[in-house]
C-alpha positions in Angstrom: 34.8 134.6 89.3 36.1 136.1 92.8 32.7 137.4 93.9 29.7 136.0 92.1 27.9 139.5 91.8 31.2 141.0 90.3 30.8 143.1 87.3 32.6 142.3 84.0 35.3 144.9 84.9 37.5 144.0 87.8 36.8 146.3 90.4 39.7 145.7 92.7 42.4 145.4 89.8 40.9 148.9 88.8 41.5 150.2 92.1 44.9 148.8 92.5 46.0 149.8 89.1 45.0 153.3 90.2 47.1 152.9 93.6 50.2 152.1 91.7 50.0 155.3 89.9 50.7 157.1 93.4 52.8 154.1 95.1 54.2 151.4 93.0 55.3 149.6 96.2 52.0 149.7 98.1 50.0 149.0 94.9 52.1 146.1 94.2 52.1 144.5 97.4 48.3 144.9 97.4 48.4 143.3 94.0 50.0 140.3 95.2 47.5 139.9 98.3 44.4 140.4 95.8 45.9 137.5 93.8 46.7 135.3 96.8 43.1 135.6 97.8 41.7 135.1 94.3 44.1 132.0 93.8 43.9 130.4 97.1 41.3 128.4 98.8 40.2 130.5 101.6 38.9 128.5 104.6 39.4 131.0 107.6 36.3 131.0 109.4 36.6 134.7 110.3 36.9 135.9 106.7 34.6 136.4 103.8 34.4 138.6 100.7 32.0 141.6 100.7 30.4 143.2 97.9 31.8 145.9 95.4 29.2 148.3 97.0 30.5 147.6 100.4 34.1 147.9 99.2 32.9 151.4 97.6 31.8 152.7 100.3 34.7 152.1 102.7 36.9 154.1 100.2 34.4 156.9 99.6 34.7 160.8 100.9 33.0 159.5 104.1 36.9 158.7 105.1 37.7 162.0 105.7 34.9 162.9 107.8 34.5 163.6 111.8 31.4 163.2 113.6 32.1 162.5 117.6 29.2 162.0 119.5 25.6 160.5 118.3 23.2 162.0 115.7 20.8 163.0 118.5 23.4 165.1 120.1 25.0 166.5 116.8 21.4 167.3 115.5 20.2 169.0 118.7 23.3 171.7 118.9 23.9 171.1 122.7 27.1 170.3 124.2 27.4 166.8 122.0 27.8 168.5 118.6 31.7 168.7 118.3 31.7 168.9 114.6 29.7 170.8 112.1 28.6 169.4 108.9 27.0 166.3 110.1 23.6 165.9 109.0 24.3 163.7 106.2 26.4 161.4 108.1 23.6 161.4 110.9 21.2 160.3 108.4 23.4 157.5 107.5 24.2 156.4 110.8 20.3 156.4 111.7 19.6 154.5 108.9 22.1 151.9 109.5 20.7 151.5 113.0 17.3 151.1 111.6 18.3 148.4 108.9 19.8 146.5 111.9 16.8 146.1 113.8 15.2 145.0 110.8 17.8 142.4 110.0 17.2 140.8 113.2 13.8 141.6 114.0 14.3 143.5 117.3 13.3 146.5 119.2 16.7 146.6 121.1 19.0 149.7 120.8 21.5 149.5 118.4 24.9 151.0 118.3 26.9 150.8 115.0 30.0 152.9 115.9 32.4 150.0 117.3 35.7 149.8 115.3 35.5 146.1 115.7 34.2 143.2 117.5 36.8 143.6 120.3 36.3 147.0 120.9 32.5 146.2 120.9 33.2 143.6 123.4 35.4 146.0 125.4 32.7 148.8 125.6 29.9 146.3 126.6 31.9 144.8 129.6 32.8 148.0 130.6 29.4 149.5 130.4 27.8 147.3 133.0 30.9 145.8 135.0 33.4 147.2 137.3 37.2 146.3 137.5 37.3 142.9 139.3 33.7 141.7 138.7 33.3 138.3 138.0 32.3 137.0 134.5 31.5 133.6 133.4 32.4 132.5 130.1 34.2 130.0 127.8 37.9 129.7 127.4 40.2 130.0 124.2 41.1 126.3 124.5 37.3 125.4 124.0 36.3 127.6 121.4 36.0 131.0 123.2 37.5 134.4 121.7 40.7 136.3 123.3 38.2 139.0 124.7 36.3 136.6 126.7 38.9 136.1 129.5 42.4 135.7 128.1 45.0 136.7 130.8 46.9 138.6 128.2 43.6 140.4 127.0 42.1 143.5 128.7 39.3 141.5 129.5 41.3 139.3 131.7 43.4 142.1 133.2 40.5 143.8 134.4 37.9 141.4 135.1 37.8 138.1 137.3 36.9 135.5 134.7 35.9 131.9 135.5 35.5 129.3 132.9 32.8 126.9 132.0 33.7 123.4 130.3 32.7 121.4 127.3 31.7 117.4 127.8 34.5 114.5 126.6 32.6 115.3 122.9 33.4 119.0 123.0 29.7 120.3 123.5 29.1 122.9 125.8 28.2 121.5 129.4 25.1 123.6 130.4 25.1 121.5 133.9 28.7 122.9 134.2 27.4 126.3 133.2 24.8 126.6 136.1 26.9 124.7 138.8 29.6 127.4 138.2 27.0 130.5 138.0 25.8 129.2 141.3 29.2 129.0 142.8 30.8 132.0 141.6 27.6 134.2 141.4 29.1 136.3 138.2 27.6 139.9 137.2 27.7 138.8 133.5 27.7 135.3 131.8 29.1 135.4 128.4 28.2 133.1 125.7 29.5 133.1 121.8 32.9 131.8 120.4 35.4 132.0 117.7 35.6 128.0 117.4 32.5 126.2 118.6 30.7 124.3 115.9 27.3 123.7 117.5 23.9 125.3 118.3 24.2 127.6 121.5 21.2 127.2 123.8 20.8 130.9 124.2 17.4 130.4 126.1 19.0 128.0 128.6 22.0 130.3 129.3 19.3 133.3 129.6 17.5 131.3 132.1 20.8 130.6 134.3 21.5 134.4 134.2 18.5 135.4 135.7 18.4 132.7 138.3 21.9 134.2 139.4 21.1 137.6 139.0 23.6 138.1 136.3 23.4 140.2 132.9 23.5 137.6 129.9 25.8 138.9 126.8 26.1 137.2 123.7 29.2 137.7 121.2 27.6 136.5 117.9 30.2 137.7 115.6 30.9 134.4 114.0 27.2 133.4 113.6 25.6 136.7 113.0 24.9 136.1 109.4 23.4 132.6 110.3 21.2 134.3 112.7 20.4 137.0 110.4 19.6 134.2 107.5 17.6 132.1 110.0 19.9 128.9 110.1 20.7 129.5 113.7 18.3 130.4 117.0 18.5 134.0 117.5 19.9 135.3 121.0 17.5 138.4 120.7 15.0 138.5 123.6 17.3 136.3 125.6 20.5 138.5 125.8 20.8 141.8 127.4 23.6 142.7 125.2 24.6 141.2 122.0 27.7 142.1 120.0 28.7 141.4 116.6 31.3 142.1 113.9 29.6 142.9 110.6 32.2 140.7 108.5 32.5 137.0 108.8 29.4 135.4 107.9 27.5 138.7 107.5 30.0 139.7 104.6 30.4 143.3 105.3 33.0 145.6 106.2 35.5 145.1 109.2 33.6 146.5 112.3 31.7 146.2 115.2 28.0 146.4 116.4 26.3 146.5 119.6 22.6 145.6 120.7 21.1 146.0 123.9 17.9 146.2 125.7 16.8 149.7 125.8 17.4 150.4 129.4 21.0 149.8 128.8 21.3 152.1 125.8 22.7 154.9 127.7 25.5 152.7 129.5 26.2 151.2 126.1 26.6 154.4 124.2 28.6 156.2 126.9 30.9 153.0 127.0 31.8 153.4 123.2 31.8 157.4 123.2 33.4 159.0 125.1 34.8 155.9 127.3 36.4 153.7 124.2 36.6 155.8 121.2 36.5 159.0 119.7 35.1 159.7 116.2 33.3 156.8 114.6 34.4 155.7 111.0 31.9 157.2 108.9 32.8 155.5 105.7 32.6 151.9 107.8 29.1 152.8 109.1 27.8 153.6 105.6 29.3 150.0 104.4 27.4 148.5 107.3 24.2 150.1 106.4 25.0 148.6 102.8 25.8 145.2 104.8 22.3 145.2 106.3 20.3 146.1 103.3 22.3 142.7 101.5 21.5 140.5 104.7 17.7 141.1 104.1 17.8 139.9 100.3 16.7 136.2 99.6 19.9 135.7 98.0 21.4 136.2 101.2 19.1 133.6 102.9 20.3 131.1 100.3 23.8 131.9 100.7 24.0 131.2 104.6 21.9 128.4 104.1 24.5 126.8 101.6 27.1 127.9 104.2 25.8 125.4 106.6 25.2 122.6 103.9 28.6 122.9 102.8 30.2 123.0 106.5 28.7 119.7 107.1 29.5 117.6 104.2 32.8 119.0 104.7 33.1 117.9 108.4 31.5 114.5 107.5 34.1 113.9 104.7 37.0 114.2 107.3 34.8 111.7 109.8 34.5 109.4 106.8 38.3 109.5 106.4 39.0 108.6 109.9 39.8 112.5 111.3 38.7 113.5 114.9 36.4 116.4 114.3 35.7 118.1 117.5 31.7 117.6 118.6 31.8 114.9 115.7 30.4 117.3 113.3 28.9 121.1 112.9 25.8 123.0 113.0 27.2 126.2 111.5 30.0 127.5 109.5 32.9 126.1 111.3 34.7 123.0 112.5 37.9 122.3 114.2 40.1 119.0 113.2 41.6 117.4 116.1 45.3 116.5 115.3 46.4 115.6 119.0 47.3 112.2 117.8 49.6 112.9 114.9 53.3 113.9 115.1 52.6 117.5 113.4 51.0 120.4 115.4 48.3 122.7 113.9 50.9 125.1 113.0 52.5 122.7 110.8 49.5 121.9 108.8 48.5 125.5 108.5 52.0 126.6 106.9 52.1 123.2 104.5 48.5 124.2 103.6 49.8 127.8 102.9 52.5 126.0 100.5 49.8 124.3 98.5 47.5 127.5 98.3 44.8 126.5 100.8 44.6 129.3 104.0 43.3 127.8 107.2 44.7 128.6 110.7 46.0 126.6 113.8 43.7 126.6 116.6 43.8 125.0 120.0 41.3 122.0 120.8 39.5 120.9 124.0 42.3 118.9 126.1 45.0 121.0 124.4 48.4 119.5 124.8 50.6 121.8 122.5 51.3 125.6 123.1 49.0 128.1 121.7 51.8 128.8 119.3 51.7 125.5 117.9 48.2 123.7 118.9 46.8 120.6 118.4 44.2 121.6 115.8 43.1 123.5 113.0 39.9 125.8 112.3 38.2 125.3 109.1 35.4 127.7 107.6 33.1 127.6 104.7 31.6 131.2 104.5 34.3 132.7 102.1 34.4 129.7 99.5 30.5 129.8 99.4 30.6 133.1 98.5 32.9 132.5 95.6 30.3 129.8 94.6 31.6 126.3 96.2 28.9 123.5 96.8 29.1 120.4 98.6 31.1 118.7 96.0 33.9 121.0 95.9 34.6 120.7 99.7 34.6 117.0 99.6 37.1 117.5 96.9 39.3 120.1 99.2 38.8 117.8 102.1 40.7 115.3 100.1 43.4 117.6 99.1 43.8 118.2 102.9 44.0 114.9 103.7 46.7 114.3 101.0 48.7 117.2 102.7 48.3 115.4 106.2 49.4 112.3 105.0 52.5 113.6 103.4 53.5 116.1 106.2 53.0 112.6 108.8 55.2 110.8 106.8 57.9 113.7 107.0 57.5 114.2 110.9 58.0 110.5 111.7 61.2 110.1 109.4 62.5 113.0 111.1 61.9 111.5 114.7 
């Protein structure tokens, strides 16, 4: 079954058939992608499958409704009301904000309007920093995200990023974090990652930020579902600003969200609208509300607990077979295979796995020796296949399938040399 709560009728296929009546080409291409997703083993850590209710909200009549500003302004009739007819989308947005506070048991301010996680990070950084201000974060090679200071990204082009390191086993070096915080006196310290497999000590980061008078921001896009389900420590009450996506481990729509301490609410909201965005995506906000409802169910907590169990067993199986797993294992939904000692690159393995119905992505690893286009590692995640019902024994089987692909690829590369 594609999604374990799927009804007997195939919701996606019915939609595709409808689309094909209007556009044969687009409908057929969507159908090909749908079949790829159904038939492949999906291991990309930033992907997941959402419920039919979330999909339906994304395709609802809200898709064509504009409502610039925020519900409080739109209701009051003051200059913040740019469009009429917003009374119902206002209620949806307010309900979504209320739900997300409940999901994470927090009194932080919530903004559900960011179109993406990158958009949320763009707004959050610009809300409290000036161009040229210093930010201390984790770089891309060690597991950080593009928006955490990469030179090609807005973040690296706008602010002065310095980076803390990981130790020789791949763990965040908290002594290095503190030493660099004291040395560079950053205006903001950023924690969170797109490819880091261990628990992040938010309390320690928060203490260091206080010591140097810096804002503390957490990007929890990857682990948000684990935090919501109680299987990863929460950054709330330690961080000043928290950004996230609503897909990945939360299993919602593609979109972003920002939490912040109440005293920063005006800065954050202004950084989204009017600084970074115009009209919010009302259909996605509705889907975010449904996602929040789902995240408070017992079934979701059981799901994220299984995600973590599956990932640990998956990583451990690779270790048993003699592979290098960065940090030696995982505490969450993701881990990295270190391929520096092999003749092929992460890209080579990604492409060969694609050919064999397994989807994962190339990824830089600590001590990277290849280019970002090739990489010396791959990133593997368990959230999507856990949604499809995979348990520990299924991931052990997948590990051995990947092992077979690796061994064949290594023989071929050595013969070419």
